[in-house]
N, C-alpha and C positions, 0 to 999 in steps of 0.2 A: 504494500500500500504506500502511495506517495502522498506526503503532506506538503502543501505549498503555503509559505508564510510570506506576506508582503512586508514592506518596511514598517508601516504603521503598526501592524500586528506584532512585529518583533519588539518595537518600543514599548507597546502595552504590556507584553509579557515580561520585559525587563523590569519595568516599574512595579509590576505585580509581585515579582520575586523579591524586589527590595522591600516592599511593604510587608510581605510574609516574614522576611528575615527580621525586620524591625519588630513586628509583633511577637515573634518567637523569643526574642532576647529581652523584651521589656519586662517579662515576669521574673527574670533573674535578678539577684541582688546587684545593685549598681556597681559595687566594687569588683565584681567578677570581671567587669568590662574595662576596669581602669588600668590594671597592670598585671602582668603575669606574676604569680606568686603572692599578690596582695590578698590577704584573708582577714576577715573578722570572724573569729571562732567563738561559738557559744557552747559552753560545757554545762551539761545538766547532770547532777550527781545521781539522779534516779530516785532517791528516797523522796525528794521534793515532789516528783511526779507521782510516785507510788502512793504517797499520803494524800495526794490531791490538794496540796497546800495553796496553789494559786486560786483554787475554787472553794476555799473555806473548808477543806478537809471532808468534803462530802464522800459518802461511800459509793459502792457499785461503780467503780472506775470503769470507763468504757473507752473504746477506740476513738469515739467522738471527742471525749475529754482530752486524750493524748494528742489528737489532731489539733485541738485548740491550743494546747501547750506549744506545739511547734508553730502554729499559725501566728501566735502573738510575737514570736521571735522573727518569723519570716516577714511579717507585715512591716517591720522596720525598713525593709528594702536594702539593708546593708550587710546582713549576716550572710557570709558565703559558705560557712562550714558549721554543721550541727553535730556535736559530739554527745553521745549518750553513754554514761557509765554502766558497766555490767555488774557492779557490786563487788568487785575484787574477789576475795575468797568466799564471800557471802552473796551468791549470784541471784539475779532477777529472772531466772528461767529454770526449767527442769534440766538438771545436769547429771552426768554420770559420775562426776568427781566431787560434788559438794551439795549440801542441802540448800534448798531454795530459801531466800530471804524471808524470815518471819514464820516459817513452817515449824510449829511446835510439836509436830508428830502426834496430832490428836490429843494435845494437852499433856503429853508425857514429859515435855521439857519445861521446866519451871522458870519462874522469875520472882523469887520470893521477896526480895528486898524492895521492889518497886512495882506497884500495881499499874502506875501510869506507863512505865516502860513496857510491861507485859501487854497492856491494852494497845499501845502504839504498834507493837509487832503483830498483834491480831488484826489491826486495821490494815497494815501493810499486806499481810497475807490474804486477807479477804479481798482486797483490791487486785492482788495478783490472780486469785481464782476467778474474779469477775472478768478480767481480761482473757484468761485461759478459756473461759466458756465461749469467747468470740474467736478462739483459735489464734491468739496472739499474746504478746507480752510487751512491756514498755520499750524494750530495745527494738523489737521488730516493728511495732506500731509507730514509734517516733521516727525511726530512720526511714521507714517507708514514706511517711508524710514529708520528711525533709527532702527526699528525692522528688516527690511530687511538687514541692514548692521551689525547686530549682537550686537547692543547696547540696553541697557535698555531705555525705553521710559517713560518720566515723564512729567506731567503738572506741571508748577510752577506758583503759584498764588500769586500775589503781594497783601498782606493783606490790605494795606492802601496807595496806590500809590497817591502821591501828584503832579505828573508832570502836571496834568491838573486841578489844584485847585487854579489857580491864577485869582481871581475875577477882577483884574485890567486890564487883557488882553482884556476883552470885546470880547472874541471869543467864542460865544455860541456853535459852532460846536465842539469845543475842550472840552466841559464840559460833563461829564457823567450825564445822566438824574436824577438818584436818588440823586446824590450829589447836582445838581443844584436846584432841587425841594425841598430840605430839609435842608435849612440853620440852622434850629433850632437844628440840630444834630451836628453842628460844635463844636470843642473844644473852639473856641474863645480865644485861648492862643497863641499869636505870639512869645513867648519867646523861643520856641524850635528850630526854624529855618525856612527856606523857606516854605511858605504856611502852616505852622503849625496851624495858627488860623483857617484855613478852613479845617483842617483834620476832618474826621468823627470820632466822639467820641464813643468808644466801651462801654461806660457806658450805652448807649441806646440799649435796646433789639431790636429795629427796625433796627439799624445798623447791629448788629450781625446777625439777621435773614436774612437781605438782602445779606450779604456775604455768609451765609450758603446756601441760595437758588442758588446762582451762582455756588458754589462749588458742590452742589448736581447735578445741571444741567450738569456740565462739567464731573463729574465722570460717569454719565449715558450716556453721548453723545459719549465718545471716548473709544471704547472697547479695543484698542490696548495698553492702558497704563499699565505700570508695577508699577507706583508709582505716588504719589501726593505730591508736595512740597509746604509748606506754607512759603513764603518769607516775614518775618516780618521786614527785613531791608529796604524794599521798601514800605513805609518809616516807620521809627521806631518812629511813633507818634500814640498812641492809646488813651491816656488820657491827661488831663492837667498836667502840671509840678507838680511833687510831689505826684501824685495820684496812680502811677503805682503799688507799692507794695500792697497797701490796696485793689486795684481792680483786682489784679492778679487772684483771683478765677473766675472772669468773663471770662478771656481769657482761663484759664484751662478748664472751662466748654465748651467754644467754640471749643478748640482743641479736647476735648472728643467727641463732636458732630461730628466733621469731622472724627475722628477715627471710630465712629460707622457707618458713611456713607461708608467709605472706606471698612470696613469689610463686610458690607451688600452687596455692589456691588461685592466684591471679592467672597463671597459665591455664589451669582447668577452665576458668570462667572466661578466658580470652579478653581480659580487661586489666588495666593498670590498677593496682591497689597500693596505696602509699603507706609508709611506716614513719610515724613521728614520735617524738619524745618530749616530755616536759621535765626540766632539770633546774638546779639552783642557778643563781644569777651571775656566778663567775665560773670560768673554766677551771681555775685552781680549786675552788670550793666544791665543784662537781667531782673532781678527781679524789679529793679527800673523802668523799662519801662513797667512792667505788665506781664512779661514772667517768670513764675516759672518753669524753665526747670528741676529742681530737682524733683518737683512734677509730671511733665509729665513723667519723667523717672520712678519714683516710681510706677506710675499707668500703666506703659507699653503702653503709648499712642503713642510713636514715635519709628520708626525703626532706624533712624540715624539723626545726627544733624550736621549742618555746621555753622561755626562762621565767622564773618567778620565785616567790617566797612561799613559805608554808603558813597558811591561815592569817597571820598578822602581815597583811599585804605590804609590799615594798612601794613607797611613794615616788621613788626616783630610780627606776630600774636602769642599770648601767649597760644599755644595749650596745653603745659604741665600743666600750671596752670589751664586752663579751665577743663581739664580732672580730675585733682586732686579734684577740687572743685565740679564738677558734680557728680562724682562717690564715693565721700567720704561716707563711711558707707554702700555702696551697694556692693553686691557680683557680680551682673550682670552688664555688660557694653554693650554699643552699639557703632557702628562706629562714629567717630568724624572727620570732614573734615575742612580744612582751606580754606577760600574764598580769592581769589586774584582778585582785580578790575583792571581796565586798567590804572589807574593813582593815584597819591597821592602827598604828600608834600604840602607846602604852600609857594608861589603860586603853584597851582596844575599843575603837568606836567605828560605827558604820561611816563609810565615805559619803560626802555630800556630792551633789551634782557637779559643783565647781571643781572639787578635788578629782572626780572621775575625769573631767575634761582636761585638767592639768596633767594627770598621769598619762592619759592617752596622747596628749600633745608631746609630752616628754619622750615617750616611747617612739612615736612616729618621727619626731624631730631628730632623734639620735640614729635614725636609719633602719628602724625595724620594718619588716615587710607587712606588718599588720598587728592585730591585737588578739589575745586569747582571754576571753572573759570567763572568769571562774566564779561560781556562786552568784551570777547576775540574775537574781530571781525577781519575779513579780508577785504581787498578791492581789486579791480581789479582782480577778479577771483583768489585771493590768490597768485598772481604772484608778486614777489618783485624784483624791479630793484635796486640791491644793490649799483650800481654806483651812484644812486641818494638818496638812503635811508640812507646811512651811513654818519657820520660826516666827517669833513675835514681830520682828522687823519686816517680815515678808520677803527677805532676801535669800534665805537658805532653805534648801530642801534636801532631805536625806532618804527620800523614797524613790526607788528606781522606776523609770517609766519608759515607754516605747520612744517617746521623744528624745530622751537622753540617749538611748541606744542608737537612734538615728544620728544624733550629733557625733557620737564616738566613732561611728563607722564611715562617716563622710568627711574626709579631710578638708574639703572646701567649707563646709558648714562649721566644722570644729574650729577653724582658724579665726572665725568671727564671733565666737561665743564667749560669754563670761567664764572665767576659769580661775583656779587656784593651783599654782605650782608649789610643791612641797619638797623641801630637802629631805633626804633620807635621815630618819631620826635614830638609826642605829639599834633598833629593837626587833628587827625581823630575822634574827639569827636563830630561829627555832631549830632544834635538833642539832645545834652546833655547826650550822652552815656558815661558811665564810661570807662576810658582808663588806660592802664598800660604803663608808659613811664618815662624814666629818663630825656628826653629832652622836651623842651629847659632847659638848665642848666646854671645858673650863676656861673662864676668863679671869685673869689676875689683875690686880691694881697696876695700871700703867702698861700692861701687856697688850699688844695688838694681836687679836685672834681672827682667823679667817674661815669662812664657810663658803662653799661653792653651791650655786643653784643654776640649773639649766632652764632656759626659756626658749620655746620654739617659735613664738609669735613674732611678727614684724612689729616690734615695740615702738618704732617711730611712726606708726600708722596714726593718721588723724582720727581713725575710728575709735581708738581707745580713749575713754573719757577720764579715767583715773587709774593710777597704779599704787598699790598699797603693800607695805611690808609688815608682816606680823612676826613677832619674836617672843617665844615663851622661855622664861627663865625660872630657875628653881626658887628664887626669892626676889624681893625688891632689889633693884640695882640702878646705879647711875652709869650711863654709858654714852659714848659717841659712836654713831653708826654711819658707815659710808657704803655705797654700792659702786664698784668700779672707780673708787677714788672720789666720788661725788657725795656730798652730805645729803642726808634725808631729813625730813622735817617731822618731829614728833606730833602726834595727834592725841585727842582725848581717848581714854580707855573705853569709852562707850562705843567707839567704832568696832572694837573687838567683839563686843556683845552683839551688835547688829549683824556682824558677819559670822556669828556663832563660832568664834575662834577660842572661846573659853570652855568648849566641850571637854569633859574629863579633867578639868583643872583640879590639881591636887593641893593639899594644905600648904600654904606659903607661896605657891607659884604665882607669877605675875605675867600678864601678856602685854607687850608694848607694841604700839602701832605707829607707823611712820608713813608719810606721804613721799612717794618716790618722784623726783623731778623727771620731766619728759626725756631729758637727754642722758639719764643715768643708766637705765637698763640697755642691754644689747641682746640681739638674737644669738643664742648660743650659751656658752658658759659665762656666768657672772660671778664676781667675787664680792662677798659681803664681809666687810672688816668691822670688828667690834673692839672698841678700846674702853676698858673698864676705868671709870672715874672714881672708884672707891670700893675696896673690898673684892672678895672673890665670889663669883656666881657661875652657874652652869647654864648654858643655852641648850634647851631640850628640843625645841622645834623652831623652824624657820620657814615662812611661807610668803609667796608673792601672789597677790590677787590682781587680775586684769579685768577692768570694768568696761565693757563695750556699750552698756546702756541698760534700759529697762529689762528686768528679769523675765517678764512675760514674753518679751520678744527675743532676747539674747540668752535666755537660760538662767536658772537659779544658781547661786553660788553653793 
């Protein structure tokens, strides 16, 4: 059969194809179209979904509910990659190797000390059974929906989760079976942090094989996945203190085995499956914990890497330093992402909108290929009642929203939003992980002390209405403060209250506020110098707020 097309018909066909291509790509997250390797990763730990927390903990969890969980994230139009946790040793599916999360084996596994904990696990398991009746589980349902919404679908595996390793709780239903039945494989080292003495020790081949069995099972069980993430930060305890560097080859062999599994499954499915990792914020610190990330990169074992802290989030992730140290001597690079948790500081507090934007701007400004959002949860169906959510001044909001998620994932929007940059305060070294921080910093009488803070914005922009410096000290102090050699002007302490910078203030602490002249800040690394004018004090926090305008238009601080 011969088909004749004239010139006008060909032009019409050409524009029709262009229209179809435009329509097909418009449903994808915008950032997938911006740059190869750019990702906004959303990590869901699973228990949040299994308890149905976003929808007020209602029972009878359904696939429709899980779809809504994913849709709330997808509707931001910026998230490229959806990760669902599998529960680590305590899995969210029927497994050959481990008991399902919350299964009390018909009431035979007790939880004597806490009825609330017992009831929580019953709720988890009832919702698991509800999904099972529909022929699915939270991993399958969420990742299927993620694919339908144009996102990459990843499993994230918590390599050594210690949430349920508290032997003092006497709650058998909360203990994974392999962990409970094999105390001979514990590290026995309580020095690293919460439950570290009961952490499974990767020195033992039996421990590594158990983890590999779970990983293999998950890779084979979920055909929709685009990638598999090894989350070493939950929790970053693999060996006794001081043994990590010497035993790093054991973990490299472990990662190599996972890579082989991933590639084998990918070959069978005739599709690319990525392998990623989440590790501490420095290359040296990673090695101290047994993670030789340079060797992994040298051997081509991982496709991308995310860095972050454990639970007490890092406010100034040193992306630039990590990349220099990781890729030194290599011609090939891989994407590097910065992880943002939901809170930080000491005492721990939930991050505000402005802090989220400051951390995201810091990470992207230092050369990261995107963001890894950890515990970025919503509540009440992602609806925010700002009349109740903001502080008394109406400037600050600490409730996560879809609008905030969109700001974080769109660099163009982010660059013109209100934000607070925070210097690292030196308290994110959970489980003995090496940290990079100038704070806390002692200031002596007549001594000039210096703190660095990175700013990614075009600070000479006419769009910025004001620039403020907040400094928290352990006591009342007299000081002279300069930024890049230029004096800043002290303001009333009431400004700190308006911007909610007194959150978590401890006895005796004081917050000082300064107006930053327009020509003082620079884009990039800034130096804040502090000269004590009497006595010794300790600087505990240092923050810079950039005000672009009305919070309803430019975002809350």
